[in-house]
C-alpha atoms as one frame of an Amber mdcrd trajectory, in Angstrom:
protein
  30.039  10.742 -14.077  29.783  10.297 -17.894  27.138  12.125 -19.763  25.391
   8.912 -20.574  25.143   8.094 -16.777  23.893  11.643 -16.134  21.084  11.215
 -18.720  20.184   7.852 -17.339  20.104   9.182 -13.657  17.903  12.102 -14.750
  15.481   9.725 -16.607  15.316   7.743 -13.298  14.214  10.862 -11.563  11.841
  12.122 -14.431  13.905  15.337 -14.605  15.127  17.372 -17.455  18.896  18.404
 -17.728  19.003  21.730 -15.898  20.232  24.686 -17.929  22.296  26.044 -15.047
  23.153  24.811 -11.659  20.522  27.056  -9.887  18.749  26.834  -6.532  15.471
  26.152  -8.349  16.972  23.298 -10.259  18.523  21.843  -7.090  15.047  22.057
  -5.307  13.340  20.213  -8.066  16.080  17.501  -8.216  15.943  17.059  -4.451
  12.125  16.672  -4.416  12.086  14.309  -7.252  14.875  12.144  -5.738  12.772
  11.763  -2.577   9.685  10.869  -4.440  11.436   8.451  -6.868  14.344   6.708
  -5.192  13.394   5.021  -1.939  15.327   5.077   1.263  15.940   1.395   1.832
  18.201  -1.136   3.693  17.259  -4.140   1.652  20.665  -4.993   0.706  21.578
  -5.621   4.373  18.710  -8.222   4.527  19.506  -9.706   1.108  23.032 -10.452
   1.852  24.283  -7.906  -0.752  27.493  -6.089  -0.214  27.380  -2.257   0.161
  30.069  -0.849  -2.022  30.764   2.877  -1.911  32.059   3.297  -5.461  30.402
   5.432  -8.033  30.175   2.680 -10.697  28.577   0.235  -8.206  26.118   2.888
  -6.991  25.059   3.762 -10.546  24.537   0.148 -11.213  22.321  -0.275  -8.167
  20.348   2.931  -8.103  20.158   3.772 -11.808  20.622   0.404 -13.466  18.619
  -1.837 -11.052  16.319   1.009  -9.977  16.901   0.385  -6.378  17.279   2.726
  -3.481  19.747   2.657  -0.605  20.581   4.347   2.625  22.421   7.578   3.145
  25.960   6.837   1.972  24.547   5.389  -1.237  21.812   7.950  -1.986  23.658
  11.090  -0.960  26.971   9.779  -2.361  25.497   9.200  -5.773  23.287  12.287
  -5.779  26.600  14.286  -4.971  28.144  12.908  -8.118  25.209  13.862 -10.177
  25.101  17.344  -8.805  28.805  17.764  -9.477  28.353  16.693 -13.018  25.531
  19.269 -13.479  27.937  21.973 -12.349  27.239  22.392  -8.611  29.896  22.586
  -6.067  29.388  19.855  -3.633  31.024  19.001  -0.388  30.372  15.676   1.564
  29.770  16.136   5.223  29.785  13.671   8.100  27.108  13.674  10.736  26.149
  11.666  13.898  22.519  10.911  14.317  20.755  11.600  17.628  19.238   8.457
  19.140  17.067   7.714  22.103  17.832   9.939  25.017  19.724  12.374  22.860
  22.732   9.979  22.515  24.778  10.647  19.369  25.533   7.739  16.983  28.972
   6.680  15.756  31.347   8.896  13.846  30.379   8.841  10.116  26.931   7.702
  11.134  25.322   9.692   8.252  26.258  11.600   5.103  24.801  14.847   4.097
  25.602  17.401   1.265  26.682  20.970   1.192  25.801  22.315  -2.173  26.685
  25.713  -3.660  24.494  26.994  -6.378  25.274  29.790  -8.936  22.512  31.986
  -7.705  21.489  31.082  -4.111  24.560  30.546  -1.862  25.095  27.336   0.173
  22.532  24.756   0.855  22.243  21.629   2.931  20.772  18.765   0.764  19.837
  15.379   2.156  18.038  12.702   0.063  19.283   9.900   2.263  17.705  10.313
   5.738  14.163   9.008   5.153  11.640  11.387   6.610  13.376  14.782   6.616
  13.097  18.136   4.748  11.545  17.955   1.304  13.870  20.644   0.014  17.435
  21.848   0.810  17.985  23.994   3.717  19.780  27.290   3.752  23.115  26.357
   5.236  24.064  29.707   6.685  20.676  30.529   8.163  20.308  30.076  11.833
  16.682  31.002  12.225  13.739  28.635  11.575  13.205  27.407   8.029   9.728
  26.229   7.214   9.492  23.063   4.977   6.664  20.692   4.195   8.672  18.067
   6.357   8.596  20.352   9.373  10.161  23.514  10.917  13.981  23.087  10.556
  16.826  25.008  12.204  20.593  24.698  11.908  22.385  25.824  15.159  26.053
  26.017  16.072  27.034  23.586  18.769  29.865  21.531  20.227  33.334  22.789
  21.386  33.936  26.319  20.092  30.562  26.084  18.294  32.425  24.275  15.510
  29.614  21.788  14.695  26.101  22.162  13.603  22.860  20.647  15.008  20.027
  20.125  12.491  16.769  20.222  14.347  13.248  19.501  13.089  10.284  20.949
  15.123  12.679  21.678  18.013  14.116  18.083  18.267  17.740  17.482  17.266
  18.121  15.140  14.299  21.780  15.016  13.660  25.009  16.858  14.298  27.078
  17.895  11.350  30.824  18.340  11.165  31.242  21.078   8.535  34.569  19.581
   7.265  35.040  18.287   3.678  34.997  14.438   3.479  35.313  11.954   0.502
  33.059   8.950  -0.098  35.844   6.451   1.054  35.648   8.049   4.573  32.139
   6.565   5.028  33.124   2.948   4.320  33.596   2.092   7.995  30.238   3.564
   8.871  28.553   1.675   6.099  30.260  -1.618   7.299  29.141  -0.911  10.983
  25.602  -0.312   9.908  25.460  -3.372   7.702  26.979  -5.829  10.300  26.844
  -4.638  13.896  24.100  -6.173  15.997  23.627  -2.829  17.497  22.751  -1.230
  14.130  19.011  -0.324  13.849  19.358  -1.323  10.068  19.587  -4.984  11.104
  16.395  -4.853  12.999  13.997  -4.977  10.053  13.987  -4.444   6.239  12.695
  -0.924   5.619  11.703   0.783   2.238  10.235   4.227   2.269   9.631   7.168
  -0.052   7.872  10.538  -0.190   4.599  10.517  -2.040   3.423  12.985  -4.681
   1.056  14.591  -2.201   3.702  15.237   0.389   3.045  12.242   2.517   5.031
   9.066   2.908   4.692   5.328   2.262   6.795   2.972   4.233   7.108  -0.873
   4.376   8.929  -1.988   7.606   9.150  -5.707   7.701   5.527  -6.561   6.785
   3.977  -3.384   8.137   2.852  -0.940   5.549   2.270   2.599   6.733   0.786
   5.252   4.518   0.890   8.795   5.959  -0.937  11.635   4.261   0.413  15.226
   4.134  -2.252  16.241   6.718  -1.039  13.691   9.108  -3.686  11.023   8.391
  -2.279   7.459   8.818  -3.230   3.975   7.610  -1.276   0.908   8.826  -1.898
  -2.643   7.628  -0.114  -5.907   7.642   1.143  -7.528   4.396   0.665 -11.216
   4.978   2.182 -13.225   2.203   5.539 -13.182   0.439   3.951 -12.628  -2.873
   2.177  -9.595  -1.514   5.401  -8.232  -0.053   7.032  -8.381  -3.462   4.127
  -6.832  -5.016   4.286  -3.797  -2.629   8.003  -3.361  -3.243   7.305  -3.421
  -6.936   4.152  -1.430  -7.209   4.755   1.198  -4.440   8.544   1.536  -4.777
   9.525   0.378  -8.133  11.776  -2.172  -6.557  11.724  -5.561  -8.298  13.014
  -8.457  -6.128  12.949 -12.268  -6.738  12.773 -12.958  -2.988  11.621 -11.381
   0.188  14.412  -9.760   2.288  14.848 -12.077   5.219  17.656 -10.548   7.202
  21.072 -11.767   8.170  21.459 -14.267  10.935  22.356 -12.499  14.119  24.508
 -15.203  15.506  26.561 -15.482  12.287  26.937 -11.719  12.414  28.324 -11.868
  15.897  30.691 -14.749  15.042  32.099 -12.746  12.028  32.802  -9.830  14.443
């Protein structure tokens, strides 16, 4: 990532260039990312191709001030952190679904980040509602975070994999083996095209708010959750208002409402 791209990315986050790749700087960048860059699947519902290449991700997230899902957000965040001097490893994970069933291989991407002063940390700015800050990768006890009580536990054959749990519930299973961005292309394609992908069910745009709550537009349902758990839900009725919500609450400017791909066309293509 060139210096001009780093500067533009940091401006997008409202962050200064950190003097050193420290844990405090990582925590600030992580939190600013969650507040500024929304988790969203709008490309899937706008007919836009998901391209896991750094230049294309910069164009989308920094240039067009959009968000994305895990492969895009964590993939680009990894490039930024590397440019700032952090040692970053891409990790593959499988997300727990209903009934504790694990998702597809390369279902999710998370980051292992090494700082100059604080060891190894699990960073994830691409999961939606999750930890607000990085989690200590080698810690096996409970870790308190504004997003919940997290724990990383060894699991799987020979305890080679790691389950990430929030408030006692397993969230996803990590494979602590180094990956590259291209490894996740098949997962991104599946989530963008398969009728079984939950990303095809409805357009979703969500971000952390300044007070530690969350605002989410799922289809036309706008949910605002306060840090204390208070919740307000309302329906957004017109296309004009939907576009206003995307613009005013998420900084996403669209010229049309994401309508979603035709399911039958998707099946025929498969």
